[in-house]
C-alpha positions in Angstrom: 66.1 86.3 143.4 68.2 88.0 140.8 67.9 91.6 139.9 64.4 92.4 138.3 64.5 93.5 134.7 64.2 97.2 134.2 61.0 98.7 132.8 62.7 99.5 129.6 63.3 95.7 129.1 59.8 94.8 129.7 56.4 95.0 128.0 52.8 93.9 129.2 53.3 90.8 127.2 55.7 89.6 129.8 52.6 88.7 131.6 51.2 85.4 130.4 47.5 86.4 130.3 48.1 89.6 128.4 50.5 87.8 126.1 47.8 85.2 125.2 45.3 88.0 123.9 44.8 88.2 120.4 46.6 91.2 118.7 43.4 93.3 118.4 42.4 92.8 122.1 45.9 93.5 123.2 46.0 96.9 121.3 42.8 97.8 122.7 44.0 97.1 126.2 47.6 98.7 125.8 46.6 102.3 126.5 44.8 101.3 129.7 47.9 99.7 131.2 50.5 101.6 133.5 53.8 100.4 134.4 54.3 100.0 138.2 57.2 99.0 140.5 56.4 96.4 143.0 58.7 96.4 145.9 59.0 93.6 148.5 56.3 93.9 151.1 54.2 96.4 149.2 50.3 95.7 149.9 48.5 95.9 146.7 45.2 95.7 148.7 44.0 95.1 152.3 41.4 92.7 153.8 38.0 94.4 153.2 39.5 97.4 151.4 38.4 98.9 148.1 40.5 97.6 145.3 41.1 100.5 142.8 43.3 98.7 140.4 44.0 95.1 139.0 47.5 94.2 138.6 49.3 92.2 136.1 52.8 91.1 137.5 55.6 90.6 135.0 58.6 90.0 137.1 57.3 90.1 140.5 55.3 87.5 142.7 52.3 88.5 144.8 51.1 86.5 147.9 47.5 86.2 148.8 47.1 86.0 152.6 44.3 85.6 154.9 44.8 87.6 158.1 43.3 86.5 161.4 41.8 88.7 164.2 45.2 88.3 166.2 47.3 89.4 163.3 48.6 86.1 162.3 48.4 85.0 158.6 48.6 82.2 156.2 49.2 82.3 152.4 46.3 81.1 150.3 47.8 81.5 146.9 50.7 83.0 145.0 50.4 85.0 141.5 53.1 86.1 139.2 53.7 86.5 135.5 51.1 84.0 134.8 48.1 86.0 136.1 46.7 89.0 137.9 45.8 90.3 141.2 42.4 91.5 142.1 39.8 89.0 140.7 37.1 90.4 143.1 36.8 93.6 140.9 35.5 91.6 137.9 33.7 88.9 139.7 31.4 91.4 141.2 32.5 91.1 144.9 34.4 94.5 144.8 36.3 93.5 148.1 37.8 90.3 149.5 38.7 89.2 153.0 42.4 88.2 151.8 45.3 90.7 151.7 47.7 90.9 148.7 51.5 91.6 149.5 54.5 91.5 147.1 56.5 88.4 148.1 59.2 88.8 145.4 60.1 92.2 144.1 59.8 93.3 140.6 57.6 95.2 138.1 54.2 94.9 136.5 51.2 96.8 135.0 48.1 98.0 136.5 44.6 99.0 135.2 41.9 100.9 136.7 39.1 98.8 138.3 36.4 100.5 136.2 38.3 100.1 132.9 38.7 96.4 133.4 35.3 95.7 134.5 34.1 97.5 131.3 36.5 95.4 129.2 35.5 92.1 131.2 31.7 92.8 130.6 32.2 93.2 126.8 33.1 89.6 126.7 35.4 88.2 124.3 39.0 86.6 124.7 39.9 88.8 127.8 36.8 87.6 129.7 37.5 84.0 128.9 41.1 84.3 130.0 40.3 86.0 133.1 37.6 83.4 133.9 40.1 80.7 133.1 42.6 82.3 135.5 40.2 82.5 138.2 39.3 78.7 138.1 43.2 78.0 138.1 43.5 80.4 141.2 40.7 78.5 143.0 42.4 75.2 142.4 45.7 76.6 143.9 43.6 77.9 146.9 41.8 74.5 147.3 45.0 72.5 147.1 46.8 74.8 149.4 44.1 74.2 152.1 44.4 70.4 151.6 48.3 70.6 151.6 48.4 72.7 154.9 46.1 70.1 156.6 47.5 67.0 155.6 51.2 67.3 154.4 54.5 67.7 156.3 56.0 71.2 156.6 59.2 70.1 154.6 56.7 69.0 151.6 54.7 72.2 152.1 58.0 74.2 151.7 59.0 72.3 148.6 55.6 73.1 147.0 55.9 76.9 148.0 59.5 76.9 146.5 58.5 75.3 143.3 55.4 77.5 142.7 57.7 80.6 143.3 60.3 79.4 140.8 57.7 78.8 138.3 57.0 82.5 138.3 60.7 83.7 138.5 63.4 83.7 135.7 66.1 82.6 138.2 66.4 79.6 140.6 66.9 81.7 143.8 64.7 83.7 146.1 65.2 86.4 148.7 63.0 85.4 151.7 63.5 84.9 155.5 62.4 81.9 157.4 60.3 84.2 159.5 58.4 85.3 156.4 58.2 81.7 154.9 56.6 80.7 158.3 54.1 83.3 158.1 53.3 82.4 154.4 52.7 78.7 155.4 51.1 79.6 158.7 53.6 77.3 160.7 56.0 78.0 163.6 59.4 79.4 162.5 61.0 76.4 164.0 59.1 74.2 161.8 60.5 76.0 158.8 64.0 76.0 160.2 63.9 72.3 160.5 62.3 71.6 157.1 64.8 74.0 155.3 67.7 72.2 157.2 66.5 68.9 155.9 66.4 70.1 152.4 69.8 71.7 152.6 71.4 68.5 154.2 70.0 66.6 151.4 71.5 69.0 148.8 68.3 70.2 147.5 68.7 73.9 148.4 71.2 76.3 150.0 70.0 78.7 152.5 72.1 81.7 153.9 70.8 84.9 155.5 67.4 85.0 153.9 68.6 83.9 150.4 67.4 80.5 149.3 68.9 78.9 146.1 67.5 75.6 144.6 70.4 73.4 143.8 68.6 70.3 142.5 65.0 71.0 141.2 64.4 67.4 140.0 65.1 66.2 143.6 62.7 68.9 144.9 60.0 67.8 142.5 60.5 64.2 143.7 60.3 65.4 147.3 57.2 67.5 147.0 53.6 66.3 147.7 51.1 65.8 145.0 49.7 69.2 145.5 52.4 71.0 143.3 51.6 68.7 140.3 47.7 69.1 140.6 48.0 72.9 140.7 50.7 73.1 137.8 48.7 70.8 135.6 45.5 72.9 136.0 47.4 76.2 135.3 48.9 74.5 132.1 45.6 73.2 131.0 43.5 76.4 131.5 46.0 79.1 130.5 47.3 79.0 127.1 51.1 80.0 126.4 51.9 83.1 124.6 53.1 81.2 121.6 49.6 80.2 120.8 49.1 83.8 119.6 52.4 84.4 118.2 53.4 86.8 120.9 
């Protein structure tokens, strides 16, 4: 992953959901948003913990993980500049059994839980966008479960790489094989073998926790159907910023 843009170079509209808001709604939300740095490994919320904020990433990626009693975990979804972290706050659940951890360092904006709930309950464009994002996120979670059960580790790795790249401005990521194994819920040896296959075929280059995608078209040809299902649903449900002239 390249160097994240500085706060000075970012605005809340670098988040796709916020950028899709009509101007009037955006201006009403703006005073409630606080810029926040999201370093690698930072936990935005813990399993079962009270969520005080909703986060809108701009240049970072957050991984939603389910943690088992023995401490092992598996990723159930990723969220970046296309969405938000903390849907339980406006869906009425207040807490969630998952854990949210920054997977790729960067920046974002946060809003207090009470403030967002008030805006959500008022209806309008923001409520519609948040509900559409939630539907897209549920699709990603469902497809991840199917993928982890039925597809090979190298296909899962391709899916994970492509979903991450879609949320970053560059074609490389900083991520160790051990962390990838934890995300996918597989043995580290499985990730080592899968990454070795992709590197041998010229799709990626992996050195000391740094993954560079060399041939995205080949990566897309190699990935299972799960990536396309998720991407299509996000593209269908979440309008681009250009629709509102942002």
